C-alpha positions in Angstrom: -33.3 -44.3 3.1 -32.5 -44.6 6.8 -33.1 -41.6 9.0 -29.9 -42.2 11.0 -27.1 -42.2 8.4 -23.9 -40.4 9.1 -22.0 -38.1 6.7 -18.3 -37.2 6.8 -17.1 -34.5 4.4 -13.4 -33.6 4.0 -12.5 -30.5 2.0 -9.3 -29.8 0.1 -8.1 -26.5 -1.3 -10.0 -23.2 -1.5 -12.7 -21.5 0.5 -15.2 -22.3 -2.2 -14.7 -26.0 -1.5 -15.4 -25.3 2.2 -18.6 -23.6 1.2 -19.6 -26.3 -1.2 -19.0 -29.0 1.4 -21.3 -27.2 3.9 -24.0 -26.9 1.2 -23.7 -30.6 0.5 -24.2 -31.3 4.1 -27.2 -28.9 4.3 -28.8 -30.6 1.2 -28.3 -34.1 2.6 -29.6 -33.2 6.1 -33.2 -33.3 4.7 -32.5 -36.8 3.4 -31.6 -38.3 6.8 -27.8 -37.6 6.9 -26.2 -36.2 10.1 -22.7 -34.8 10.0 -19.9 -36.6 11.9 -16.3 -35.5 12.5 -15.1 -39.1 12.4 -14.8 -40.8 9.1 -14.8 -44.2 10.9 -18.4 -43.6 11.9 -19.7 -42.5 8.5 -22.1 -44.2 6.1 -21.2 -41.7 3.4 -17.7 -40.3 3.0 -17.3 -37.3 0.6 -13.9 -36.0 -0.4 -14.4 -32.5 -1.9 -11.2 -32.0 -4.0 -9.0 -29.3 -5.4 -7.1 -29.6 -8.7 -5.0 -26.4 -8.6 -1.7 -28.1 -7.8 -0.4 -31.6 -8.4 0.2 -32.4 -4.8 -3.4 -31.4 -4.0 -4.6 -34.1 -6.4 -2.2 -36.7 -5.1 -3.4 -36.0 -1.5 -6.8 -37.1 -2.6 -5.6 -40.5 -3.9 -3.7 -41.0 -0.6 -6.8 -40.2 1.4 -8.8 -42.6 -0.8 -6.5 -45.4 0.3 -7.3 -44.6 3.9 -11.1 -44.5 3.4 -11.0 -47.7 1.3 -9.7 -49.5 4.4 -12.6 -47.9 6.4 -15.0 -49.2 3.9 -13.5 -52.7 4.0 -13.7 -52.7 7.8 -17.3 -51.6 7.7 -18.2 -54.4 5.3 -16.8 -57.0 7.8 -19.4 -55.5 10.2 -22.1 -55.9 7.5 -22.3 -52.1 7.2 -22.3 -50.5 3.7 -20.2 -47.3 3.3 -20.4 -45.2 0.2 -17.4 -43.2 -1.0 -17.9 -40.1 -3.2 -15.3 -37.8 -4.8 -16.5 -34.3 -5.5 -15.0 -31.1 -6.7 -12.4 -30.1 -9.3 -10.3 -33.3 -9.3 -13.6 -35.2 -9.9 -14.5 -32.9 -12.8 -11.0 -33.3 -14.4 -10.3 -37.0 -13.7 -13.6 -38.7 -13.3 -12.9 -42.0 -15.1 -9.3 -42.0 -13.8 -10.5 -41.9 -10.3 -12.6 -45.0 -10.8 -9.7 -46.7 -12.4 -7.2 -45.9 -9.7 -9.6 -46.2 -6.8 -12.3 -48.8 -7.5 -13.7 -48.5 -4.0 -15.2 -45.1 -5.0 -19.0 -45.3 -5.6 -19.7 -41.9 -7.0 -17.7 -39.1 -8.8 -19.3 -35.8 -9.4 -18.1 -32.3 -10.4 -18.6 -29.0 -8.6 -21.6 -28.0 -10.8 -23.5 -31.1 -9.9 -23.7 -31.3 -6.1 -27.3 -30.0 -6.0 -28.2 -33.3 -7.6 -26.4 -35.3 -4.8 -29.5 -37.1 -3.3 -30.4 -38.3 -6.8 -26.9 -39.3 -7.6 -26.4 -41.2 -4.4 -29.7 -43.1 -5.0 -28.4 -44.0 -8.5 -25.0 -45.1 -7.2 -26.7 -47.3 -4.5 -28.9 -48.9 -7.2 -26.6 -49.2 -10.1 -23.1 -49.3 -8.6 -20.3 -46.9 -9.4 -21.2 -43.7 -11.3 -19.4 -40.7 -12.8 -21.3 -37.5 -13.2 -19.3 -34.5 -14.4 -21.7 -32.7 -16.8 -21.9 -28.9 -16.4 -25.4 -28.2 -15.2 -27.6 -25.9 -17.3 -29.8 -24.9 -14.3 -28.9 -22.7 -11.4 -27.7 -25.2 -8.8 -28.1 -22.7 -6.0 -31.9 -22.5 -6.6 -32.0 -26.3 -5.9 -30.0 -26.4 -2.7 -31.6 -26.7 0.7 -31.0 -23.5 2.8 -28.5 -23.8 5.6 -30.2 -24.8 8.9 -29.9 -22.5 11.9 -28.5 -25.3 14.0 -25.8 -26.2 11.5 -24.9 -22.5 11.1 -24.6 -21.9 14.8 -22.3 -25.0 15.1 -20.0 -23.6 12.4 -19.4 -20.3 14.1 -19.7 -16.5 13.7 -18.0 -16.3 10.2 -19.3 -17.8 7.0 -18.5 -17.9 3.3 -21.2 -17.2 0.7 -20.5 -18.1 -2.9 -21.6 -15.2 -5.2 -19.8 -16.1 -8.4 -18.3 -19.2 -9.9 -16.0 -20.0 -12.9 -13.5 -17.8 -14.7 -13.2 -16.5 -18.3 -9.6 -15.3 -17.9 -7.8 -18.5 -19.0 -4.5 -17.9 -17.2 -2.1 -20.4 -18.8 -1.3 -22.1 -15.4 -4.9 -22.5 -14.2 -7.5 -25.3 -14.5 -10.4 -23.4 -13.1 -12.1 -22.5 -16.5 -12.0 -26.2 -17.3 -13.2 -27.6 -14.0 -15.6 -24.8 -12.8 -16.6 -23.5 -16.2 -17.4 -20.0 -17.5 -18.1 -17.1 -15.1 -21.6 -17.2 -13.6 -23.0 -14.9 -11.0 -25.8 -15.6 -8.6 -28.8 -13.3 -8.4 -28.6 -10.6 -5.7 -31.9 -11.7 -4.0 -30.7 -15.3 -3.7 -27.4 -14.1 -2.0 -29.1 -11.7 0.3 -31.7 -14.3 1.4 -28.8 -16.7 2.3 -27.0 -13.9 4.2 -30.2 -13.1 6.1 -30.5 -16.7 7.2 -26.9 -16.8 8.3 -27.3 -13.6 10.3 -30.4 -14.9 12.0 -28.4 -17.9 13.1 -25.6 -15.8 14.6 -23.2 -15.2 11.8 -21.5 -11.8 12.2 -18.9 -11.8 9.4 -19.6 -12.9 5.8 -17.0 -13.4 3.1 -18.3 -13.2 -0.5 -16.4 -15.7 -2.5 -15.8 -16.6 -6.2 -13.1 -17.8 -8.5 -13.0 -14.2 -9.9 -15.3 -12.5 -7.4 -14.8 -8.9 -8.5 -16.2 -9.9 -11.9 -19.5 -10.4 -10.2 -22.5 -9.2 -12.3 -25.5 -10.9 -10.8 -29.1 -9.8 -11.6 -30.4 -7.3 -9.1 -34.0 -6.8 -7.9 -34.3 -3.8 -10.2 -33.9 -6.1 -13.3 -30.3 -5.0 -14.1 -26.9 -6.4 -13.3 -25.3 -5.4 -10.1 -21.6 -4.9 -9.4 -19.8 -6.5 -6.5 -19.5 -3.0 -4.9 -23.3 -2.6 -5.0 -23.8 -6.2 -3.6 -21.4 -5.4 -0.7 -23.4 -2.2 0.1 -26.6 -4.2 0.1 -25.1 -7.0 2.3 -23.9 -4.4 4.7 -27.4 -3.4 5.7 -28.5 -7.0 6.6 -29.3 -6.8 10.4 -26.6 -8.6 12.4 -23.9 -8.6 9.8 -21.0 -6.5 11.2 -18.2 -7.4 8.9 -17.7 -8.0 5.1 -14.9 -9.4 3.1 -14.5 -10.8 -0.5 -12.1 -13.1 -2.2 -10.5 -13.9 -4.6 -10.0 -10.9 -6.9 -8.3 -10.4 -10.3 -6.5 -7.1 -10.7 -8.1 -6.6 -14.1 -11.6 -6.4 -12.6 -10.9 -4.0 -9.7 -12.9 -1.0 -10.9 -13.4 2.5 -9.5 -16.7 1.6 -7.9 -15.1 -1.3 -5.9 -12.1 0.8 -5.0 -14.5 3.5 -3.6 -16.3 0.8 -1.6 -13.1 0.4 0.4 -13.4 4.0 1.3 -17.1 4.2 1.8 -18.3 1.0 3.4 -17.3 0.9 7.1 -18.2 -2.8 7.4 -15.8 -3.8 4.6 -12.7 -4.9 6.4 -9.4 -3.2 5.5 -7.8 -6.4 4.1 -7.7 -7.4 0.5 -6.3 -10.5 -1.2 -5.2 -9.4 -4.6 -3.1 -12.1 -6.5 -0.3 -10.8 -8.7 1.5 -14.1 -9.4 4.8 -12.5 -10.6 6.6 -9.2 -10.6 8.0 -9.7 -14.1 6.1 -8.3 -17.1 7.5 -11.1 -19.3 6.2 -13.8 -17.1 2.9 -12.0 -16.5 2.4 -12.0 -20.3 3.3 -15.7 -20.5 0.7 -16.4 -17.8 -1.9 -14.4 -19.7 -2.6 -12.3 -16.6 -3.8 -9.2 -18.6 -2.0 -6.8 -16.3 1.5 -5.5 -16.0 3.7 -4.8 -13.0 3.0 -1.1 -13.4 -0.8 -1.8 -13.7 -0.6 -3.6 -10.4 1.4 -1.0 -8.6 -0.9 1.7 -9.8 -3.9 -0.2 -8.6 -2.2 -0.6 -5.1 -1.6 3.1 -5.0 -5.3 3.9 -5.8 -6.6 1.4 -3.2 -4.3 2.8 -0.5 -5.4 6.3 -1.4 -9.0 5.3 -1.0 -8.4 3.3 2.2 -5.1 4.2 4.0 -5.8 1.4 6.5 -5.8 -1.3 3.8 -3.4 -4.2 4.1 -2.8 -6.4 1.0 -2.1 -10.1 0.7 -1.3 -11.9 -2.6 -0.5 -15.1 -4.4 2.8 -15.9 -6.2 3.9 -18.6 -8.5 7.7 -19.3 -8.8 9.3 -21.3 -11.5 6.8 -20.7 -14.3 8.2 -21.9 -17.6 10.9 -19.6 -18.9 11.3 -17.7 -15.6 14.9 -16.4 -15.5 16.8 -15.2 -12.4 16.0 -11.6 -13.5 12.3 -12.4 -13.7 12.4 -13.8 -10.2 14.4 -10.8 -8.9 11.5 -8.6 -10.3 9.1 -10.6 -8.1 11.3 -10.1 -5.0 11.5 -6.4 -5.6 7.7 -6.2 -6.0 7.2 -7.9 -2.6 9.5 -5.2 -1.1 7.8 -2.4 -2.9 4.2 -3.3 -2.0 4.9 -4.5 1.5 2.3 -7.2 1.7 0.9 -8.2 5.1 1.1 -11.8 4.0 1.0 -14.0 0.8 0.7 -17.5 -0.5 3.6 -18.7 -2.6 3.8 -21.9 -4.7 6.1 -23.7 -7.0 4.6 -23.9 -10.5 2.9 -27.2 -11.0 2.0 -28.2 -14.6 -1.7 -29.1 -14.8 -2.7 -31.4 -17.7 -4.7 -29.6 -20.3 -3.4 -26.1 -19.5 -1.2 -24.2 -22.0 1.5 -23.8 -19.4 2.1 -27.5 -19.2 3.1 -27.6 -22.8 5.4 -24.5 -22.8 9.1 -24.8 -23.4 11.5 -23.8 -20.7 10.1 -25.9 -17.9 12.1 -25.0 -14.7 14.1 -27.7 -12.8 12.5 -28.6 -9.5 15.6 -27.8 -7.5 15.6 -24.3 -8.9 11.9 -23.8 -8.1 12.4 -25.0 -4.6 15.4 -22.6 -4.0 13.4 -19.7 -5.4 10.4 -20.5 -3.3 12.5 -20.5 -0.2 13.9 -17.0 -1.0 10.5 -15.7 -1.8 8.9 -17.0 1.3 11.7 -15.5 3.4 10.9 -12.1 1.8 7.2 -12.5 2.4 7.8 -13.6 6.0 9.8 -10.5 6.7 7.0 -8.3 5.4 4.4 -10.1 7.4 6.6 -9.9 10.6 7.0 -6.2 10.0 3.3 -5.7 9.6 2.6 -7.7 12.8 5.1 -5.7 14.8 3.4 -2.6 13.7 0.3 -3.8 15.5 1.9 -3.9 18.9 0.2 -1.5 21.2 -2.7 -0.8 18.9 -6.4 -1.5 19.7 -8.4 -3.6 17.2 -12.0 -4.8 17.1 -11.7 -8.5 17.4 -14.5 -11.0 16.4 -14.2 -13.8 18.9 -14.8 -17.2 17.3 -13.9 -20.0 19.8 -12.2 -20.9 23.1 -8.4 -20.9 23.1 -6.2 -23.7 24.3 -5.9 -22.3 27.8 -8.6 -21.8 30.3 -10.3 -18.4 30.1 -8.8 -17.6 26.7 -10.7 -16.9 23.5 -9.4 -16.8 19.9 -10.7 -14.3 17.3 -9.7 -12.4 14.2 -8.5 -8.8 13.8 -9.8 -6.7 10.9 -6.7 -8.0 9.1 -7.6 -11.6 9.6 -4.8 -12.2 12.1 -5.5 -14.7 14.9 -5.8 -12.8 18.2 -5.8 -14.5 21.5 -7.0 -12.8 24.7 -8.3 -13.6 28.1 -12.0 -13.0 27.8 -15.4 -14.5 29.0 -16.9 -17.2 26.9 -20.0 -15.0 26.5 -18.0 -13.0 24.0 -17.8 -15.9 21.5 -19.7 -14.6 18.4 -19.3 -11.0 19.4 -16.9 -8.2 18.6 -14.8 -6.5 21.4 -11.9 -4.0 21.4 -8.6 -5.7 22.2 -5.2 -3.9 22.8 -2.3 -5.9 21.3 0.3 -6.6 24.0 2.5 -9.3 22.4 3.4 -10.6 18.9 3.7 -14.4 18.5 5.0 -16.4 15.6 1.5 -17.1 14.3 -0.8 -15.0 16.5 -1.3 -11.7 18.2 -1.9 -11.6 21.9 -3.9 -8.9 23.7 -6.1 -7.7 26.5 -9.7 -6.5 26.4 -9.7 -2.7 26.2 -11.8 -0.5 28.4 -15.5 -0.4 27.3 -16.0 2.4 24.8 -16.4 3.2 21.2 -15.3 0.7 18.5 -11.7 1.0 17.7 -10.8 2.9 14.5 -8.5 1.1 12.1 -5.6 3.2 10.7 -2.8 2.0 8.6 0.3 1.1 10.7 3.1 3.6 10.3 5.8 0.9 10.1 3.9 -0.8 7.2 3.9 2.4 5.3 7.7 2.4 5.5 7.9 -1.2 4.3 5.5 -0.5 1.5 7.5 2.4 0.2 10.8 0.4 0.3 12.2 2.6 3.0 
């Protein structure tokens, strides 16, 4: 294999796909591939796909049309370009992808990318191939570690997959079918990866999984460790200043993890906790295994443990059988909790899931109208939370230059983008910033006087929103 081949990877969907794409690039680097930001220059194009919603899958086929033309143009220049489709769409629709997009050379699922060099060699030798078996071995044990140079190029924040798959079988979700059963990585493997990231300049690590708080990986003591215990261990890795985790299921938020939000200063005071609906009837139809009261009780316990905590969530509108009363219950939950932000989606039937076969499918126009109302309510909560930050001082992890000369962009403890005039030497470091202005998508601030790190307290205005006042 040539030592100068170029790789272009495009990720769709969740943070785990971003992580997977980076690990693919790390694995292929030792086989002569160098990443490029331009698909036109690539010898290998990988589309790492998401199957959660219908539009996400259709975007992949649209993108395949574009890269097919690139492949054809390269052939005119007597240059061979390979096209590979990875991820959850590949797992669910392997043969269909080959049928609809014959320019594709290789299709492989998310549990197979550690075999990518071998699969590429097979595709080059034999022509088109589909490989969507669930691997029996630990794929992470076969992956090349991230290089220091690649890590530095990617910035001060990194994702680390600690858990994959899901055993919950929510009736709207394809994850159990595309990612498989819940599987947790061993603690030592995770910590070794975090140590490499820290040595290369990463300061914030987000532990990720489809159901991350169900983590139960084997610890160095020979027994299973909880996510809370893993977070505590990750927090003592030299150089790591911030920790986050996502995405959580309310059913698996136990007392130990709640206490971690009180006891671990490096665990950021922001939690993504999907609820999906405010209606008990719809939650039961979704097989969510929690009620509205369960969720509100959990929120109360979390905020008691960490008064500074801000919550974000996921919502699905228009699930089969959702009445106007059910939807009103979702709106009232948004007002009662006072989320600092949320993702909201129209229900999209996914083939093979129970929800797709349920009676009472909701008209698209109704779903669209409800989504607009829900998003307005969420936007109001988010705007109130952002207003409450005005005049406060936050520790900001600066990640990159801003659009204007002398400006840097970073993230607050609540994941808000923060723009401030600051020297470029602060990229990759944390500095105290006083918020002076609230924009539509960002906070603006000025470097605070040198002194102790800023303490994070829950904004008073957000408390009023959360209690419905």
